[in-house]
C-alpha positions as MATLAB code, in Angstrom:
seq = 'MGDVKVNTVLGPISPEEMGVTLPHEHICYGYPGWEGDQTIAPLDHDTIVANGVATLQQLKALGLNTYIDATPLDGGRQPEILKEVSEKSGVNIICATGYYFEGEGATAYWKFRGSLGDISGELYELFLKEVTVGIRDTGIKAGVLKVASSKGIITDYEKLMFQAAAKVQQETGIPIITHTQEGTMGPDQAKLLIDAGADPKKIQIGHMSDNLDINYQLDTLKNGVYVSWDRMGLQGLVGCPMDEQRYAVMTELIKKGYADKMLISHDFIITWLGRPLNLPEEAFPLIANWHPTHLFKNIIPALKQGGATDEQIKAITVDNPRRLFSGE';
ca = [
     146.665  191.777  -42.844;
     148.816  191.233  -40.520;
     147.098  191.182  -36.911;
     143.722  191.952  -37.351;
     142.112  189.646  -35.947;
     138.349  188.336  -35.663;
     136.296  188.360  -32.510;
     134.546  185.341  -32.094;
     132.379  184.330  -29.664;
     134.968  181.990  -28.186;
     138.005  184.573  -29.054;
     139.529  186.110  -31.416;
     140.987  184.036  -34.713;
     142.593  186.153  -37.809;
     140.741  185.820  -41.490;
     142.870  183.401  -42.955;
     141.094  181.050  -40.116;
     137.902  182.333  -41.085;
     137.700  179.076  -43.918;
     134.136  177.892  -45.486;
     132.086  180.752  -44.495;
     128.422  181.647  -44.357;
     127.881  185.066  -44.050;
     124.366  186.217  -42.761;
     122.512  183.531  -40.500;
     121.016  183.397  -37.202;
     120.878  180.348  -34.086;
     117.481  182.082  -32.916;
     115.597  185.242  -33.587;
     112.584  186.598  -31.692;
     111.563  189.615  -32.482;
     110.286  192.208  -30.302;
     107.862  191.033  -28.182;
     108.578  187.823  -28.348;
     109.794  188.236  -24.193;
     106.396  189.210  -23.419;
     105.575  186.011  -25.129;
     107.556  183.587  -22.228;
     104.434  182.910  -19.930;
     103.271  180.626  -22.997;
     106.274  179.950  -24.301;
     109.877  180.555  -22.119;
     113.403  180.189  -23.962;
     114.450  176.485  -24.520;
     118.502  176.804  -23.939;
     118.171  173.667  -23.899;
     116.843  172.902  -27.861;
     117.886  176.330  -28.958;
     121.692  173.882  -28.829;
     120.638  170.813  -29.646;
     119.221  172.803  -32.786;
     122.281  174.498  -32.989;
     124.426  171.891  -32.767;
     123.650  169.503  -34.910;
     122.728  172.148  -37.836;
     126.295  173.034  -37.850;
     127.583  169.406  -37.994;
     125.669  169.389  -40.864;
     127.385  171.742  -42.230;
     130.706  171.128  -40.741;
     130.679  167.615  -42.677;
     129.861  169.988  -45.553;
     132.782  172.739  -45.180;
     131.877  175.327  -43.060;
     134.219  176.542  -41.287;
     132.622  180.085  -39.908;
     129.389  180.981  -39.108;
     128.233  184.782  -38.276;
     125.251  185.337  -35.894;
     123.813  188.790  -38.085;
     120.473  188.037  -35.150;
     121.463  191.653  -33.851;
     120.593  193.629  -30.062;
     116.597  193.640  -30.590;
     116.404  190.043  -32.421;
     116.750  188.439  -28.795;
     119.994  187.795  -29.441;
     122.036  185.397  -27.871;
     125.511  185.086  -27.038;
     126.895  182.492  -24.421;
     124.592  179.994  -26.499;
     126.554  181.010  -29.367;
     129.481  180.499  -27.415;
     127.764  176.884  -26.931;
     127.228  176.070  -29.854;
     130.471  177.122  -30.829;
     132.521  175.432  -28.490;
     129.890  171.648  -28.848;
     129.861  172.415  -33.221;
     133.343  173.327  -33.896;
     132.827  175.815  -36.154;
     133.539  179.543  -35.536;
     130.793  182.014  -34.583;
     130.929  185.421  -35.165;
     127.685  187.650  -33.097;
     126.884  190.669  -33.766;
     125.793  194.187  -32.493;
     123.553  197.250  -33.898;
     119.893  197.069  -34.267;
     117.039  196.092  -36.688;
     115.440  198.336  -38.378;
     112.570  201.128  -37.775;
     109.270  198.853  -38.298;
     110.181  195.955  -37.330;
     112.867  197.004  -33.983;
     113.651  198.118  -30.560;
     112.172  200.940  -31.981;
     110.216  202.764  -28.822;
     112.856  202.630  -26.093;
     114.896  204.399  -28.630;
     112.499  206.941  -29.816;
     111.894  207.898  -26.449;
     115.625  208.587  -24.935;
     116.100  210.308  -28.640;
     112.886  212.700  -27.440;
     114.831  213.456  -24.635;
     118.679  214.694  -26.552;
     120.272  213.276  -29.146;
     120.787  208.869  -28.663;
     124.005  209.512  -31.175;
     126.681  208.676  -28.828;
     124.275  206.530  -26.236;
     125.055  204.599  -29.260;
     127.898  204.485  -30.399;
     129.581  203.728  -27.058;
     127.529  200.211  -26.993;
     128.964  199.643  -30.117;
     132.059  200.337  -29.810;
     131.998  198.831  -25.852;
     129.971  195.091  -26.919;
     132.874  195.529  -29.951;
     135.378  196.101  -27.499;
     134.953  195.501  -24.374;
     132.273  192.466  -24.706;
     128.350  192.516  -24.087;
     126.456  192.740  -21.788;
     129.407  190.692  -18.645;
     129.941  187.404  -21.221;
     133.343  188.449  -22.361;
     132.291  187.470  -25.824;
     133.378  190.078  -28.605;
     131.133  191.166  -30.494;
     132.428  190.768  -34.888;
     130.176  192.825  -37.110;
     128.043  196.151  -36.926;
     124.657  194.584  -37.695;
     121.915  197.773  -39.316;
     118.845  197.773  -41.587;
     116.941  200.281  -43.552;
     112.930  200.473  -44.618;
     111.475  199.100  -47.235;
     111.922  202.569  -49.869;
     113.109  204.744  -47.091;
     115.932  206.065  -45.011;
     115.019  206.308  -41.942;
     116.363  209.189  -39.688;
     116.239  206.444  -36.749;
     118.093  203.835  -38.847;
     120.416  206.889  -39.740;
     121.930  206.891  -36.082;
     122.009  203.514  -36.386;
     124.065  203.887  -39.392;
     126.796  206.471  -38.734;
     127.326  204.910  -35.469;
     127.637  202.137  -36.148;
     130.475  203.915  -39.597;
     132.178  205.595  -36.638;
     133.137  202.216  -34.358;
     133.622  200.991  -37.595;
     136.276  203.873  -38.565;
     138.184  203.304  -34.629;
     138.264  198.976  -34.889;
     138.079  197.956  -38.282;
     135.117  195.354  -37.188;
     133.030  194.739  -40.966;
     129.866  196.398  -41.432;
     126.813  193.777  -42.561;
     122.973  195.159  -43.481;
     119.971  194.923  -43.339;
     117.658  195.918  -46.632;
     114.691  195.458  -47.087;
     112.426  193.779  -50.230;
     115.122  194.305  -52.498;
     115.243  197.852  -52.199;
     118.242  200.878  -50.071;
     120.682  199.307  -51.168;
     123.454  201.381  -53.362;
     121.410  204.719  -50.855;
     122.893  202.404  -47.188;
     126.473  201.832  -48.973;
     127.217  205.315  -49.869;
     125.268  206.346  -46.389;
     128.078  204.354  -44.122;
     131.068  205.840  -46.955;
     130.299  209.109  -46.414;
     130.152  208.826  -43.032;
     133.699  207.219  -42.751;
     132.897  203.462  -43.496;
     135.649  201.480  -45.056;
     133.531  200.494  -48.408;
     135.999  196.296  -48.181;
     134.659  196.242  -44.746;
     130.876  197.183  -45.826;
     129.002  193.690  -45.705;
     124.997  194.924  -48.187;
     122.758  192.195  -46.653;
     119.714  190.549  -48.450;
     121.188  191.698  -52.848;
     119.133  188.447  -53.687;
     115.518  190.064  -53.273;
     115.847  192.583  -56.471;
     117.091  191.612  -59.362;
     117.341  194.842  -60.999;
     120.977  194.120  -62.617;
     121.206  198.143  -62.381;
     120.566  197.838  -58.423;
     123.150  195.209  -58.132;
     126.122  197.443  -60.046;
     125.014  200.640  -59.084;
     125.554  199.360  -55.257;
     128.906  197.260  -56.700;
     130.590  200.477  -57.610;
     130.342  201.973  -54.316;
     133.460  199.035  -54.158;
     131.446  197.323  -50.540;
     130.319  193.693  -50.960;
     126.991  192.836  -51.963;
     125.475  189.441  -50.167;
     123.228  187.337  -51.569;
     122.574  185.450  -47.971;
     117.718  184.766  -48.123;
     118.965  181.817  -51.178;
     115.966  179.156  -50.203;
     113.841  181.807  -49.267;
     111.117  182.141  -51.941;
     108.130  183.538  -53.170;
     107.677  185.622  -49.153;
     108.854  188.896  -47.632;
     109.647  189.943  -51.555;
     111.646  187.053  -52.221;
     112.347  185.704  -55.874;
     112.645  182.302  -57.100;
     115.448  181.014  -56.950;
     115.649  180.079  -60.841;
     115.972  183.258  -61.176;
     118.135  184.383  -59.033;
     121.071  181.850  -60.109;
     121.064  183.597  -63.659;
     121.518  187.230  -62.053;
     123.738  185.458  -60.270;
     125.632  184.157  -63.150;
     126.053  187.524  -64.954;
     127.320  189.070  -62.206;
     129.872  186.887  -62.059;
     130.367  186.897  -65.763;
     131.021  190.199  -65.640;
     133.144  190.104  -62.790;
     131.985  190.972  -59.445;
     132.911  187.300  -57.676;
     135.656  188.820  -56.114;
     132.384  190.957  -55.084;
     129.767  188.557  -54.150;
     129.273  186.779  -50.144;
     126.156  183.841  -50.488;
     124.629  183.042  -47.565;
     120.600  182.131  -46.742;
     119.174  184.417  -43.354;
     117.946  181.098  -41.629;
     116.381  180.925  -38.318;
     117.845  178.414  -37.198;
     115.283  177.765  -33.720;
     112.532  180.978  -33.311;
     111.402  182.205  -30.392;
     108.793  182.089  -28.792;
     106.001  180.202  -30.089;
     105.934  178.162  -33.017;
     104.968  179.762  -36.295;
     101.632  178.773  -37.943;
     102.890  178.698  -41.770;
     100.566  178.337  -44.077;
     100.979  174.606  -46.335;
     100.764  176.461  -49.326;
     104.123  177.949  -48.063;
     106.219  175.137  -46.933;
     107.661  173.902  -50.880;
     108.699  177.945  -51.488;
     110.355  177.693  -48.392;
     111.959  173.896  -48.842;
     115.139  174.313  -49.482;
     115.761  177.355  -47.143;
     118.086  175.608  -45.051;
     121.912  176.364  -44.930;
     122.907  173.009  -46.221;
     121.528  174.557  -49.192;
     124.555  176.759  -50.748;
     126.550  173.743  -50.127;
     124.105  171.257  -52.561;
     122.409  173.499  -54.933;
     123.778  176.497  -54.964;
     127.390  175.912  -55.554;
     125.974  173.409  -58.569;
     123.863  175.466  -59.808;
     126.382  178.175  -59.987;
     128.814  175.976  -61.521;
     126.729  174.928  -63.828;
     125.692  178.640  -65.140;
     129.342  178.625  -65.661;
     131.009  180.324  -62.540;
     134.539  178.509  -61.730;
     136.270  176.201  -59.056;
     138.728  179.319  -58.240;
     134.962  181.096  -58.360;
     132.916  180.131  -56.020;
     136.321  179.838  -53.455;
     136.393  183.602  -53.953;
     132.378  183.933  -53.110;
     133.270  181.239  -50.750;
     136.144  181.510  -48.230;
     138.109  184.397  -49.773;
     136.182  187.548  -49.970;
     134.694  186.474  -46.181;
     138.129  186.339  -45.244;
     139.385  190.327  -46.728;
     136.047  191.587  -45.227;
     137.522  191.376  -42.165;
     141.100  191.794  -43.268;
     140.033  194.851  -45.450;
     141.732  193.308  -48.539;
];
């Protein structure tokens, strides 16, 4: 491992310092367009910080050391706020660079630029600078590259993002984490990134918890990448199965020897940017456990009940995140 460093919002740490890690969460998130609604719902800096600190202190008390904020550039990413939350909570936070999928991302800007010429170099330059120099003028360096694909397809627009991320990863060693839409394209993402030059040991394919087909899991895993079960607690909405069904497949993967390739998280958004969500009443029971304490309170006990050992739980929560960054 030697001189491998992990970019956190407070500066570099070694992979060994990461400890128990949540690999895909959000301090705050807003769909593109939230910025235009700030007359009614301005960004509330103090509330975002207070909510973030309170949640991370809860998690720290349960044993969490490191929190990967997977918010892309077009999701309302707030690096200065992440830095403040990290300072006040004592939890390492790793910030992302990269873009969301075409249907819900900053698509108009890049497609317009793309209509005038090839944008591959522009995306590469942006991702590289945010990883090596810093985001805007903050000096905060991104520690992961985030890319995403659509349901059932990786569009040409999305492929440009994947290829730029793979190129930056080749040069810097920064891990790539992904968003898959409704349990599709995991194996395809892995192949695309690897064909573009990315190291499979530094790829985390996301939202694998949204597809309970064991063959889909194995087809993704055979590429040598990590599979991230990172929408735990989010059930019955946006294509998500129920946790009880997920535990059975997770247990099967562990029994098949894949504990050293699995990660667990929640994709939980502590504070939504823009107006508060008007969730229907029937949604509340489905998301009662959609909170990052779910890992410690419910998921680990459920996996242990299914036969997972303490060593396998440690692999999933500590060793695998460390290896993702170190490339072991």
